[in-house]
PLY file of the C-alpha trace (Angstrom):
ply
format ascii 1.0
element vertex 366
property float x
property float y
property float z
element edge 364
property int vertex1
property int vertex2
end_header
-79.66 145.97 79.65
-79.93 142.50 82.06
-80.07 140.82 78.36
-77.70 143.00 76.91
-74.79 141.68 79.59
-76.50 137.79 79.73
-75.89 138.13 75.64
-72.95 139.81 76.22
-71.16 137.11 77.86
-72.78 133.83 76.36
-70.47 135.27 72.85
-67.75 136.20 74.89
-66.94 133.78 77.99
-69.54 131.16 77.84
-69.76 130.00 74.39
-66.03 128.65 74.68
-66.92 126.11 77.82
-69.22 124.16 75.99
-66.89 122.05 74.48
-62.75 121.84 74.01
-63.17 122.49 70.23
-62.02 125.81 68.70
-64.86 125.28 65.84
-67.32 124.05 68.22
-66.52 127.35 70.24
-67.23 129.46 66.51
-70.33 127.75 66.06
-71.40 128.94 69.85
-70.29 131.82 69.30
-71.31 133.10 65.86
-73.85 130.88 64.27
-76.01 129.96 67.75
-76.54 133.88 68.70
-77.72 134.05 64.37
-79.84 131.12 65.23
-81.83 132.27 68.15
-82.51 136.04 66.59
-84.98 133.55 64.38
-86.27 131.72 67.66
-87.37 133.10 70.67
-87.25 130.50 72.74
-83.33 129.58 71.37
-82.11 133.15 72.68
-83.95 133.32 76.46
-81.71 129.85 76.06
-78.59 131.34 75.56
-79.82 134.06 77.92
-80.37 130.89 80.59
-77.19 129.33 80.45
-74.91 133.28 80.79
-77.08 133.66 83.57
-76.33 130.79 84.97
-73.08 130.71 84.03
-72.59 134.28 85.95
-74.01 133.36 89.03
-71.23 130.91 89.12
-68.27 133.30 89.06
-70.04 136.45 90.67
-70.63 135.29 94.18
-72.04 138.58 95.92
-74.08 138.47 92.89
-75.35 134.95 92.88
-79.28 135.02 93.53
-79.22 137.48 91.55
-78.34 136.07 88.59
-79.49 132.95 89.01
-83.30 134.59 89.68
-82.75 136.17 86.01
-81.50 132.51 84.67
-84.41 130.72 86.11
-86.87 133.25 84.37
-84.95 133.09 81.01
-84.88 128.95 80.89
-88.78 128.89 82.44
-89.93 131.00 79.76
-87.66 128.90 77.01
-88.50 125.79 77.66
-92.65 126.42 77.79
-92.32 128.12 74.08
-89.77 125.08 73.63
-92.40 122.87 74.44
-94.55 124.60 71.52
-92.49 124.45 69.38
-91.60 120.45 69.63
-95.67 120.17 69.48
-95.90 121.30 65.59
-94.22 118.98 62.70
-90.31 119.47 63.02
-90.28 121.79 59.49
-86.51 122.20 58.33
-85.89 125.67 59.41
-86.78 124.95 62.97
-84.12 121.62 63.04
-81.10 123.80 63.64
-82.81 125.65 66.29
-84.28 122.13 68.23
-80.79 120.89 68.08
-79.02 124.10 69.78
-81.79 124.40 72.47
-81.80 120.46 73.74
-77.71 120.90 73.74
-79.01 124.18 75.89
-81.13 122.42 78.34
-78.30 119.99 78.90
-76.53 122.36 79.87
-79.18 124.05 82.04
-80.30 120.52 83.94
-76.69 119.53 84.92
-75.80 122.72 87.22
-79.42 122.72 88.13
-79.38 121.82 91.72
-79.00 118.29 92.53
-80.43 115.91 95.22
-79.37 114.91 97.69
-79.90 110.83 96.89
-80.24 111.67 93.44
-77.88 109.76 89.96
-79.56 112.00 87.85
-81.66 109.92 86.06
-85.95 110.54 86.44
-85.76 111.76 89.98
-88.09 114.61 91.01
-88.86 115.20 94.21
-90.33 118.46 93.62
-86.98 120.68 94.57
-84.57 119.76 91.69
-84.81 119.05 88.12
-81.08 117.02 88.26
-82.35 113.88 85.07
-79.29 114.59 82.87
-79.12 110.83 81.64
-83.14 111.43 79.79
-81.73 114.82 78.77
-79.46 113.23 76.71
-81.01 111.12 75.14
-83.49 113.44 74.04
-81.03 114.95 72.43
-80.03 112.34 70.36
-83.91 112.07 69.84
-83.58 115.39 68.42
-81.02 114.88 65.60
-81.95 111.75 64.80
-85.87 113.30 64.02
-84.19 115.84 62.46
-80.44 114.69 61.27
-80.75 115.15 57.56
-81.61 119.29 58.07
-78.90 119.47 60.83
-76.08 117.60 58.58
-77.22 120.03 55.64
-77.53 122.70 57.90
-75.12 126.07 59.79
-74.44 123.53 62.67
-73.54 120.69 60.88
-69.70 120.84 62.47
-71.54 119.88 65.76
-72.15 115.93 64.47
-68.93 114.93 64.04
-69.27 112.94 67.15
-71.34 110.08 66.04
-68.93 109.27 63.46
-68.49 105.44 65.25
-64.49 104.98 63.80
-62.43 105.84 66.60
-58.66 106.10 65.42
-57.48 104.06 67.99
-58.33 101.25 70.33
-55.20 102.27 72.42
-56.51 102.76 76.12
-53.97 103.47 79.72
-53.08 99.05 81.46
-54.70 100.85 84.48
-58.40 101.52 82.72
-58.02 98.49 79.97
-57.13 96.50 83.15
-60.40 98.03 85.52
-62.90 97.38 82.50
-61.74 93.32 81.96
-62.72 93.59 85.63
-66.35 94.56 84.84
-66.40 92.29 81.98
-65.63 89.17 83.93
-68.43 91.01 87.29
-71.32 91.24 83.68
-70.26 87.55 82.81
-70.74 85.91 86.25
-73.73 87.97 86.98
-76.72 85.57 87.78
-80.29 86.40 86.61
-82.49 86.20 83.56
-81.00 86.83 79.95
-82.65 89.78 79.45
-81.01 91.74 82.80
-77.22 90.35 81.55
-77.55 91.00 78.15
-78.46 94.55 79.49
-75.49 94.79 81.75
-72.81 93.58 78.79
-74.03 95.64 76.40
-74.03 98.99 79.14
-70.61 97.59 79.77
-69.78 97.38 76.27
-70.58 100.50 75.39
-68.44 101.95 78.04
-64.99 100.62 77.05
-65.70 102.20 73.28
-66.60 105.46 75.12
-63.49 105.35 76.79
-62.03 104.36 73.57
-63.37 107.00 72.03
-61.69 109.33 74.45
-58.28 108.33 74.52
-58.06 108.36 70.97
-59.78 111.62 70.01
-58.52 113.56 67.51
-57.65 117.65 67.47
-61.45 117.99 65.47
-63.65 116.04 68.26
-65.03 117.55 71.76
-64.50 115.05 74.35
-67.90 116.62 76.02
-70.02 115.06 72.72
-68.11 111.68 73.27
-68.14 110.73 77.02
-72.26 111.57 76.07
-72.19 108.72 73.45
-72.50 106.33 76.47
-75.94 106.95 77.55
-76.80 107.75 74.18
-76.32 104.35 73.33
-76.94 102.19 76.39
-79.97 99.66 76.17
-83.23 100.90 77.15
-83.86 97.90 80.00
-80.78 98.96 81.24
-81.61 102.13 81.98
-84.73 100.93 83.51
-82.40 98.89 85.85
-80.68 102.13 86.78
-84.14 103.65 87.21
-85.21 100.42 90.01
-81.33 101.00 91.25
-80.34 97.44 90.57
-76.56 96.46 91.86
-75.29 95.82 89.48
-76.84 98.91 87.18
-74.98 101.18 89.90
-71.89 99.57 89.13
-71.65 99.37 85.84
-72.54 103.20 86.10
-69.58 103.58 89.02
-67.53 103.47 86.18
-68.84 105.77 83.89
-68.45 108.60 86.67
-64.16 107.84 85.69
-65.35 109.57 82.54
-67.46 112.39 84.13
-64.60 113.02 86.24
-62.59 113.23 83.57
-64.88 116.07 82.67
-65.04 118.15 86.16
-63.19 120.63 84.76
-66.15 122.65 82.90
-68.42 124.62 85.46
-71.53 122.64 84.65
-70.29 119.31 85.12
-68.04 119.86 88.19
-69.09 117.93 90.94
-70.77 115.21 89.00
-68.73 112.57 89.60
-68.17 112.56 93.43
-72.32 113.21 93.72
-72.98 110.26 91.65
-70.61 108.04 93.04
-71.51 108.37 97.07
-74.99 107.98 96.45
-74.13 104.44 94.22
-71.57 104.21 97.68
-74.80 104.62 100.05
-77.56 102.37 97.96
-75.13 99.52 97.23
-74.42 96.60 100.18
-71.01 97.31 102.25
-70.26 93.65 100.28
-70.44 94.78 96.62
-68.41 97.97 97.30
-65.90 96.49 96.90
-66.61 96.40 93.03
-67.04 100.14 93.03
-63.40 100.37 94.91
-61.36 101.40 92.09
-63.78 104.31 90.23
-64.66 105.14 93.78
-61.09 105.65 94.72
-60.06 107.62 91.22
-63.16 110.16 91.97
-62.52 110.75 95.55
-58.07 110.64 95.23
-58.74 113.08 92.17
-56.87 110.84 89.63
-57.83 111.17 85.94
-57.02 108.10 84.46
-58.69 109.18 81.03
-56.19 111.21 78.68
-57.71 112.55 75.77
-55.59 111.67 72.68
-52.07 111.23 74.18
-51.53 108.29 76.13
-48.14 109.90 77.48
-49.64 113.24 78.87
-52.73 112.21 81.26
-55.29 114.93 81.06
-55.20 116.52 85.25
-57.49 118.17 86.86
-88.27 110.89 64.45
-89.93 112.02 67.72
-88.44 113.46 70.76
-88.37 110.66 73.07
-91.35 110.97 75.94
-87.99 110.73 78.66
-87.19 114.30 77.13
-91.02 115.47 77.32
-91.69 114.30 80.67
-88.07 115.98 81.63
-88.48 119.44 80.31
-92.26 118.96 81.42
-90.55 118.60 85.16
-87.94 121.82 84.46
-91.59 123.79 83.92
-92.65 122.40 87.25
-90.23 123.62 90.08
-91.09 126.82 91.96
-88.39 129.63 91.46
-87.93 129.68 95.69
-87.56 125.81 95.30
-84.80 126.46 93.30
-83.08 128.93 95.45
-83.58 127.41 98.97
-81.73 124.44 97.18
-78.79 125.85 95.32
-78.37 128.15 99.14
-77.56 125.06 101.21
-74.40 122.92 100.96
-73.67 121.22 97.56
-73.75 117.13 97.92
-69.99 117.18 96.23
-69.13 119.40 99.34
-70.65 117.03 101.81
-68.70 114.10 99.67
-65.33 115.62 100.38
-65.91 115.37 104.44
-66.49 111.75 104.28
-64.61 109.97 106.85
-60.89 110.15 105.15
-60.46 106.88 106.87
-62.93 104.93 104.85
-60.72 105.41 101.79
-57.48 105.42 103.17
-57.90 101.54 103.83
-58.43 100.81 100.51
-56.13 102.85 98.61
-55.92 101.94 95.24
-55.18 98.16 95.52
-57.12 97.33 91.78
-55.20 100.15 89.96
-51.37 99.45 91.49
0 1
1 2
2 3
3 4
4 5
5 6
6 7
7 8
8 9
9 10
10 11
11 12
12 13
13 14
14 15
15 16
16 17
17 18
18 19
19 20
20 21
21 22
22 23
23 24
24 25
25 26
26 27
27 28
28 29
29 30
30 31
31 32
32 33
33 34
34 35
35 36
36 37
37 38
38 39
39 40
40 41
41 42
42 43
43 44
44 45
45 46
46 47
47 48
48 49
49 50
50 51
51 52
52 53
53 54
54 55
55 56
56 57
57 58
58 59
59 60
60 61
61 62
62 63
63 64
64 65
65 66
66 67
67 68
68 69
69 70
70 71
71 72
72 73
73 74
74 75
75 76
76 77
77 78
78 79
79 80
80 81
81 82
82 83
83 84
84 85
85 86
86 87
87 88
88 89
89 90
90 91
91 92
92 93
93 94
94 95
95 96
96 97
97 98
98 99
99 100
100 101
101 102
102 103
103 104
104 105
105 106
106 107
107 108
108 109
109 110
110 111
111 112
112 113
113 114
114 115
115 116
116 117
117 118
118 119
119 120
120 121
121 122
122 123
123 124
124 125
125 126
126 127
127 128
128 129
129 130
130 131
131 132
132 133
133 134
134 135
135 136
136 137
137 138
138 139
139 140
140 141
141 142
142 143
143 144
144 145
145 146
146 147
147 148
148 149
149 150
150 151
151 152
152 153
153 154
154 155
155 156
156 157
157 158
158 159
159 160
160 161
161 162
162 163
163 164
164 165
165 166
166 167
167 168
168 169
169 170
170 171
171 172
172 173
173 174
174 175
175 176
176 177
177 178
178 179
179 180
180 181
181 182
182 183
183 184
184 185
185 186
186 187
187 188
188 189
189 190
190 191
191 192
192 193
193 194
194 195
195 196
196 197
197 198
198 199
199 200
200 201
201 202
202 203
203 204
204 205
205 206
206 207
207 208
208 209
209 210
210 211
211 212
212 213
213 214
214 215
215 216
216 217
217 218
218 219
219 220
220 221
221 222
222 223
223 224
224 225
225 226
226 227
227 228
228 229
229 230
230 231
231 232
232 233
233 234
234 235
235 236
236 237
237 238
238 239
239 240
240 241
241 242
242 243
243 244
244 245
245 246
246 247
247 248
248 249
249 250
250 251
251 252
252 253
253 254
254 255
255 256
256 257
257 258
258 259
259 260
260 261
261 262
262 263
263 264
264 265
265 266
266 267
267 268
268 269
269 270
270 271
271 272
272 273
273 274
274 275
275 276
276 277
277 278
278 279
279 280
280 281
281 282
282 283
283 284
284 285
285 286
286 287
287 288
288 289
289 290
290 291
291 292
292 293
293 294
294 295
295 296
296 297
297 298
298 299
299 300
300 301
301 302
302 303
303 304
304 305
305 306
306 307
307 308
308 309
309 310
310 311
311 312
312 313
314 315
315 316
316 317
317 318
318 319
319 320
320 321
321 322
322 323
323 324
324 325
325 326
326 327
327 328
328 329
329 330
330 331
331 332
332 333
333 334
334 335
335 336
336 337
337 338
338 339
339 340
340 341
341 342
342 343
343 344
344 345
345 346
346 347
347 348
348 349
349 350
350 351
351 352
352 353
353 354
354 355
355 356
356 357
357 358
358 359
359 360
360 361
361 362
362 363
363 364
364 365
């Protein structure tokens, strides 16, 4: 009965919360469950995120559904790792793709560590490693591209066409990205570091352009996740070391994450990350993150979702992906519950001294 309840919730509700596209809703509602009947790891994966979703909706039974989610995800990840250890036969391509996406959703909704930026940050209490998970999904897609392209989930691959319909950006957003480009141009240090930051800023601009010029057929979540896929590995290493220049660029990506804040599994991430970036940076560098910080904290959205007049309110899987899955498998269930029941980092962010933000207002955006 537990499994039936979770399965029913997935095909009636959760499947519509993973994307803003009707076609994606259909694929998650009809095709992915069909695949799940053929691959147990995928079935357990969709039951896990369904239970996790229920835990956010039914507060009186939060712990009950969270325990169900943990049990299902533990089993799903174990079976998925075993399947990935073998060759990726064509019959498994679609299932691997769907399961990789499920892992990203579950990873985002997992408890956030107090000082985490969601990158390679495991301390025995959390698994919020969204960056290697997203890059891992791309590794899965590339390794079985032709299988997926000719398979039942080919309708989810549209976002990897690198040809936006236009290049328009809201004036404020365009201006801020120009400031960021100037910052990168003025950086000192080794050429590899500087180039990595310039490349990251360049791909961030492309990400904003894709979202702001999206068509009805495109998925805003997938478009937003193009940036973590395309940033150079050297920049990822700089993020891991919490290099100030890399964190400043990441803070601007938080504007994109805030655009996705209405998704239950992404809610609070923009505030969480930018708060921790602010804590990491020397106060003299706060100027460079003031605009994204104000955008997120003052709940302003400059990403327009394709309509500039009506901004929205409100070959092998990479080793990083393997490590992130391993760390999810290593999380004790009790510790997950302990962390989940504590105050969320986003709520702590909301309680920061309002005066500190009020002094700055929206100077850079006005």
